[in-house]
N, C-alpha and C positions, 0 to 999 in steps of 0.2 A: 414567243418573241424573245429575241436577244436584246438585253438591256446593257448599254455601255454607260457607266457612271464615271465622269471625269472630275477630278478634284485638282484645282490649280490655286497657286498663291503667287501673286505678282507675275503673271504670265509664265510661271514655271509649273510644270506638271508635278504633282505630288503622288497621285494614285489614280489608277484606271482599273475599274472592275468590269469584266465582260462576263455576264451571267445569263444563263437560259439557253433555249433552243429556238431556232428560227421557225420550225414547223412549216417550211415551204414545201417540202416533199418528204417521202419516206426516208428513214434512216439509211445512210449510205448513198442517197441520191439527192441530198439537199444541197443545192448549189450556194445558197446563202450561208449555211453553216460552213461549207467548204471554203468559201471566200474569206469569211471572218477568221477561221482557223489559220489559213495561209497568211493573211495580213499580220495577225498577232504573232504567230510563230516566227515569221521572217523578221519582224521588228525586234522581238526579244533576242533572237540569235544574233542579229546585227549589233545590238547594243552590247551584248556579252563579248562578241568578237573584238569590239573596240576597247572595252574595259570590263573585265569580269566583275568588278564591284560597282558597276553603273546603275544597277537596279536589283530588286528582289522580286521574285514572282512565286506564286503558289497556284498549282493546278489541282482542281478537285472535280468531282462529278458534275458540279453546277457550272463551272467555268474557270476563268483565270483572273487573278488579282495581281496587278503590277504595282509595286510600291518602292519606297526608298530610291526614287529616281533622282540621279544627280549627274551633273556634267552637261555642258552645252551641246555636245554631239548627241547624247542620249535624249535630251529635251527636244532636239530637232527631229530625231527619228520617231519619238513618241508623238510629236505634233503631226508628222506625216502619217502615222498610223491612224490617228484620230480623224484626220482629213479624209483618208481612204474609207474609213468606216462611215463617215458622214455622206460620202458619195454613194456608198452602198445603201444607206438609209433612204436617199432620194429615190432610188430605183425600186426599193422593196420596203416601203414605209409600214407595212403591216407585219414585217418580219424582224426588223431591227430598229431600235430607238437609241440615239445618242443623246445623253443628258449632261 
């Protein structure tokens, strides 16, 4: 299962960790993992395109951790990312959990 941990302070995103594997299908054919990867990668790239100092991120074998989130545009894009991940959770509740 992919676990998405969201940390907010006063409606501002501070950290988002996306950890784990969906286990929906075999490696390379997992549509849930693919969707999560696309959503997260597009969001990070969009934030950096607007302001290269708008966030920090770390990618490792377990997942992605986004931190040092700052700026209203970045906060809006991260909010959109979390909303999309929640929609995915509604369709695949055994494969992704947003907390």
